[in-house]
C-alpha positions as a LaTeX table, in Angstrom:
\begin{tabular}{lrrr}
\hline
Residue & $x$ (\AA) & $y$ (\AA) & $z$ (\AA) \\
\hline
Met1 & 101.74 & 59.35 & 118.10 \\
Asp2 & 101.62 & 63.10 & 118.19 \\
Leu3 & 102.24 & 65.47 & 115.29 \\
Met4 & 105.78 & 66.54 & 116.32 \\
Thr5 & 107.04 & 62.99 & 116.44 \\
Phe6 & 105.59 & 62.42 & 113.00 \\
Leu7 & 107.29 & 65.50 & 111.43 \\
Ile8 & 110.78 & 65.23 & 112.96 \\
Pro9 & 111.91 & 62.14 & 111.00 \\
Ala10 & 110.83 & 63.82 & 107.76 \\
Ala11 & 112.98 & 66.85 & 108.57 \\
His12 & 115.99 & 64.64 & 109.26 \\
Ala13 & 115.45 & 62.83 & 105.97 \\
Gln14 & 115.42 & 66.12 & 104.05 \\
Asp15 & 118.63 & 67.22 & 105.77 \\
Ala16 & 120.33 & 63.96 & 104.87 \\
Ala17 & 119.29 & 64.32 & 101.22 \\
Gly18 & 120.70 & 67.86 & 101.13 \\
Ala19 & 124.02 & 66.71 & 102.54 \\
Ala20 & 124.20 & 63.84 & 100.05 \\
Ser21 & 123.71 & 66.17 & 97.06 \\
Gly22 & 127.14 & 67.70 & 97.58 \\
Gly23 & 126.53 & 70.88 & 99.58 \\
Ala24 & 128.63 & 73.56 & 97.86 \\
Gly25 & 128.96 & 71.48 & 94.69 \\
Gly26 & 125.20 & 71.23 & 94.44 \\
Phe27 & 124.90 & 74.99 & 94.84 \\
Ile28 & 127.40 & 75.62 & 92.04 \\
Met29 & 125.60 & 73.21 & 89.74 \\
Ser30 & 122.28 & 74.91 & 90.43 \\
Ile31 & 123.67 & 78.43 & 89.77 \\
Leu32 & 125.66 & 77.40 & 86.66 \\
Pro33 & 122.69 & 77.55 & 84.21 \\
Leu34 & 121.86 & 81.08 & 85.38 \\
Leu35 & 125.44 & 82.20 & 84.78 \\
Leu36 & 125.44 & 80.58 & 81.36 \\
Ile37 & 122.21 & 82.38 & 80.40 \\
Phe38 & 123.70 & 85.72 & 81.54 \\
Val39 & 126.86 & 85.16 & 79.47 \\
Val40 & 124.80 & 84.34 & 76.37 \\
Phe41 & 122.64 & 87.44 & 76.86 \\
Trp42 & 125.76 & 89.57 & 77.35 \\
Phe43 & 127.38 & 88.49 & 74.08 \\
Leu44 & 124.23 & 88.33 & 71.95 \\
Leu45 & 122.19 & 91.29 & 73.23 \\
Ile46 & 123.85 & 93.68 & 75.66 \\
Arg47 & 127.30 & 94.06 & 74.10 \\
Pro48 & 126.14 & 94.70 & 70.50 \\
Gln49 & 123.55 & 97.22 & 71.72 \\
Gln50 & 126.20 & 99.14 & 73.67 \\
Lys51 & 128.43 & 99.16 & 70.60 \\
Arg52 & 125.62 & 100.59 & 68.43 \\
Met53 & 124.86 & 103.25 & 71.05 \\
Lys54 & 128.51 & 104.35 & 71.14 \\
Glu55 & 128.67 & 104.55 & 67.33 \\
His56 & 125.45 & 106.58 & 67.21 \\
Ala57 & 126.65 & 108.98 & 69.92 \\
Ala58 & 129.94 & 109.48 & 68.06 \\
Lys59 & 128.13 & 110.11 & 64.77 \\
Val60 & 125.72 & 112.64 & 66.31 \\
Gly61 & 128.53 & 114.28 & 68.29 \\
Ala62 & 130.55 & 114.75 & 65.11 \\
Ala63 & 127.67 & 116.41 & 63.24 \\
Gln64 & 128.74 & 119.78 & 61.91 \\
Arg65 & 127.52 & 122.63 & 59.75 \\
Gly66 & 126.52 & 121.46 & 56.29 \\
Asp67 & 125.69 & 117.85 & 57.25 \\
Thr68 & 122.32 & 116.43 & 56.25 \\
Val69 & 120.53 & 114.92 & 59.25 \\
Val70 & 117.35 & 113.04 & 60.08 \\
Thr71 & 115.58 & 113.79 & 63.37 \\
Gly72 & 113.71 & 111.28 & 65.50 \\
Gly73 & 110.44 & 112.55 & 64.01 \\
Gly74 & 111.64 & 111.95 & 60.46 \\
Val75 & 112.41 & 115.56 & 59.53 \\
Val76 & 115.29 & 115.80 & 57.05 \\
Gly77 & 117.36 & 118.93 & 56.80 \\
Lys78 & 120.79 & 120.50 & 56.66 \\
Ile79 & 122.57 & 121.76 & 59.77 \\
Thr80 & 123.20 & 125.51 & 59.70 \\
Lys81 & 124.51 & 125.99 & 63.24 \\
Val82 & 125.66 & 123.65 & 66.01 \\
Glu83 & 125.61 & 124.53 & 69.71 \\
Asp84 & 126.47 & 122.39 & 72.73 \\
Glu85 & 123.08 & 120.71 & 73.04 \\
Tyr86 & 121.14 & 122.14 & 70.09 \\
Ala87 & 121.41 & 122.16 & 66.32 \\
His88 & 119.71 & 124.57 & 63.93 \\
Ile89 & 118.40 & 122.68 & 60.91 \\
Glu90 & 117.26 & 124.25 & 57.66 \\
Ile91 & 114.36 & 122.17 & 56.39 \\
Ser92 & 113.47 & 124.49 & 53.50 \\
Lys93 & 114.88 & 127.72 & 52.10 \\
Gly94 & 114.51 & 130.28 & 54.86 \\
Val95 & 112.87 & 127.82 & 57.31 \\
Thr96 & 115.12 & 126.85 & 60.21 \\
Ile97 & 114.19 & 124.80 & 63.26 \\
Lys98 & 116.11 & 124.34 & 66.48 \\
Val99 & 116.34 & 120.72 & 67.70 \\
Val100 & 118.05 & 118.95 & 70.57 \\
Lys101 & 121.11 & 117.11 & 69.25 \\
Ala102 & 120.16 & 113.98 & 71.19 \\
Thr103 & 117.02 & 113.64 & 69.03 \\
Leu104 & 119.03 & 113.32 & 65.82 \\
Ser105 & 118.63 & 109.77 & 64.64 \\
Asp106 & 121.06 & 109.77 & 61.73 \\
Val107 & 123.64 & 111.83 & 59.88 \\
Val108 & 123.28 & 110.90 & 56.21 \\
Ser109 & 125.78 & 111.31 & 53.44 \\
Pro110 & 125.22 & 114.36 & 51.25 \\
Ile111 & 122.83 & 113.63 & 48.42 \\
Ser112 & 124.14 & 114.95 & 45.11 \\
Lys113 & 120.83 & 115.67 & 43.39 \\
Pro114 & 117.40 & 114.06 & 43.49 \\
Ala115 & 116.46 & 112.03 & 40.42 \\
Asn116 & 113.12 & 113.82 & 39.92 \\
Asp117 & 114.51 & 117.38 & 39.61 \\
\hline
\end{tabular}
C-alpha cells in the first residue's frame, strides 16, 4: 500500500465530519462566542470611555477666562486668556504660562478661600 492510498480515506473522513457538523450552522456557532465577547467589551469598556472623552472635551472646550484649571503636569492656575488652541494660565501673581488647551486635564470649581490663609 502506498502513501497516497493511505491518506485519501482520511481526507474523505474529515470531509464527512465537516458536512455532518452543519456547514453554515457550525460556522455561526463557532463565531457566536467572538461576537458575544465584542458586545460585552463594547458595553463595558469602549462605550463608557467614549462618553468620558466627550465630557472631558466639552469641559475643556468650555473653559473661559477666570476658570481654575489643572494641567496634565499637575499645575494649577487661573485662565487669563483663551485662544483657539492655547490658554494663558496665571500660576502666581505676575507669572503666566501658555499651555496647549488639549493638555488641560480638569476645570475645577472656583475655590472660595484656602483653610490655611
